[in-house]
N, C-alpha and C positions, 0 to 999 in steps of 0.2 A: 465560537465564530465558524460560520460555514461558507461554502462556495468560494474557497480560496482566500478569504480575508486574512487568516494567519500568515499566509505566504506574502501577501502584500504588506502586512504590518512588519514582518521580518525584513523585507527589502527596505522599507522606509527607515527602520531602525539602523540597518547597515549604512544607509546613505547619511542619516543624521549623525551617527557616531563618527563617520569619516569626515563630515563637514566640521563637526565640533573639534575633533583632534587636529585637523588641518589649520583651523583658525587659531587654536591655542598654541600650536607649535610655531606658527608664523609669528605670533605675538612674542613668544619666548625668545625666538631667534633675533628679531629686530629690536626688541625693547630690553631684554635681559641678557642677550648674547649667549643664550643657552641653546645648544643644538643637539638633538637626539639622533641616534643611529636609526637606520631603517627598522631593525628588529625591535628597538625600544618603542618606536612610533607604532608599529603593528601591535605590540603588546598593549599599548595604551588604548588603541581602538578596540581590540578584543575585549579588554576589561570593561570599557564603556558599553560595548554591545551587550555583554552579559548582564550588566546592571539594568540597562533599558529593557532587555528581554524579560528579566525577572519582574521589573516594575510593571510591564504590560501584561503580566500573568499568562504568557504563552506556555504551551506545553513543554515538558522537560527536554524533548529532543531539540527544540529550537535553541535551548541554552547550550547545547553542544554544537549545533550547526553554525549558529551566528558567530561565536568567538573563533571557531576554527576556520571560517571562510577566508579571512584576510591572509592567514598563514598559508592556506592551500593556494590562494591566488599568487602570492609571492613565489612559492615553490614552483608553481606551474610556469611562471615567467622566467624562472632561472634554468629550467630544463632545456637542454640543447635539442629541441625537437622542431621540425618544420611547422610553419604556421598553419598549413592546410590540415594538419592533424587535429588541431584544436577545433576547427570547423567540423571535421568528420566526427569527432567525439561528441560535439554539441548536437549534431543531427541524430546521432545514434541514441543518446540519452533522451532527446526530445521525442523520438519515436517510441522509446521504451517506457518513458514515464509521462506520456502525453497527458493523461488525465489527473495526475497527482495534484496539480495546482487547484483544480476545481473540486475534486472528490476528497482530497486529503487522504488518499489511499495509495501509498507507494507499493512497489512490487514486493509481495510477501509470498515466497513459495512454500506451500504446505509440504509436509513430509509423508513418506510412505507409511509411517506409523499411524498418522492421521487418516490416510486413505483406508487402511485396514480396519481401524476402529469404526469409521463410518460404514464400511462394508458390513460389519456385524450388526449395525442398526437397521439395515434395509430388510424388508420382508422377503423371505426366500421363496414364498409360495405364489407370488403374483407379480406381473410386470408393473413397473412404475415409471414415472417421468421425474427426472432429477435435473436441477440446474445448478451449476457452480457459477456464482456471480463474482466476476473478477478472476477468471479462470487461468490467467497467466499463460504459461506454456502448455497447458492442457493435460498435465500428468494425471490428475485425479480422474478426469473424464475418460481418458484412454484406458486407465486401469479398471474402472468400474465397467466400461463398455465390454471388456473381455470377460469379466466375471459374470455379467448379467446380460446375455445376448438377446433376451426377450424384452428387455426394458429400453427406455430411451433416455439418453444423457446429453445435456446441452451445456456448453461452455460459453459464457458471455464475457467479453473483454472489450474495453473501450480503447486501450492503447494500441496503436497500429502494429508495431513490431511484434509484441507477444501474440496478438491475434493472428497475424500472418504466419508466424512460425507454427502455432498450433493448428491452423487451417491446413498448412502444407503437410504437417505431420499426419494429419488425419487422412489426407489424400494418398499418402505413401504407405498406408497400413498394408500388411501382408495380405495376399490373395486368400480368400476363404474366410477372413475375419468378418464378424457381424457388422453390418452397416447400421449401427445404432448410436453413433456419436456425431454431434454437429457443433460447429463453433461459429458464433455470431459476433460480429463487431457492433456493439451497442452498449448503452448504459443500462444497467439493470432497472433503472427508473422507468424505462419504456416497456418493460415486461408486465404481463399480467400473472401474478403469482398463483392465481386460481388454476392455471394450466399445469401446475406441478405438484407432485406428491411430497417432494423433498426440495428444500432450498438450502444450499450450502454456501457459507460465506467465510472468507478469510480477509477481512477488510482492515479497519483501524478503529480505535475508540471513538473518533469523531464521527464515523459513519453509522454507528450502531443505533442511535435514536431514530433516525429516518428509516433505517431498515426495519426496525421493530414496528414502527407505525404502519409501514406498507404491508408487512406480513400480517398484522392484526386486521387490516382492512380487507385484504384480498385473499389470503390463503384459506382453503376449504377446511371444514372440520375434519379432524383426523390426519391432517398433513403435518409435516415436521420441518422445523427450522433448526439448522445446525450452524453454529459459529465456532470457528477454531481460534482459540486464544482469547478472544475479546467477548466479554459478557455484555448484556444490556443493563446498564446501571439502574438499580431500583426495581428490576424485574427478576425474580428468582427463577432459575432454570428448573426444569423437571428432572433433568439428568445431567451429570457431568462425569467425564471420563478423562483419565490421563493416558493418552495413547502410548506413551513411551514408558509407562509404569514407574514414573518418577514424581511422586506427589510433592517433593520438596522444590525441585527446580523445573519440572516438566510443564508443558503447556496443555491447557485443558481443551476438551471438546464440550461445548455447551449445547444442550438439546432442549428445545421447547416443543410441546405438542399443542397444536392449535385446536 
């Protein structure tokens, strides 16, 4: 399911389970004189949510998010915090995870080990153009920009807050540093991959088929697509690296040469 449909289905499951549990508990109270405590009722909803989520064959992480949501909601309502704080937190997370509903790509920060492994893959003898799609706070782009002053590095991020922070960070770089980094607020779907020698992605399993189709269609011969942690199912990579040198538990860097 694409374009946010899993999120819509998860919300519908949450509402359906709440409705079913409410009806059942109301019937049990009035007809059988059985009354459950709040925590027992929440446990019933969580269990039903899990069953419906599994039945709808949603991804495994929804099996965690769905059942835990009612507990988190009750806990939040019990905390002695002012109401305005909830609104502030909502607006913060909305700005930070703006695109997750549509793209199914939450904020995944890559590691310095991954940056260093990618650095080793770049040609040392000529300038290149590299784009990080879903660049988050811009760490990779700023790191490579210092290492390769003759090349051009672009970070593309659709969520407003991460983009703004990376844009501001770029403006505040130290005097004398190469001006070869740029951060753009946009969806990677609007880019032309033919303009880049290297496309780096740290997205999610749901986003990989569309990314691969776009790369196959637009990237020039000799260019390189790199994905951190998530492969393209059914498409063998040309090279894979464990940046943290931990084959058992480490995350891979997948490389395809177009």
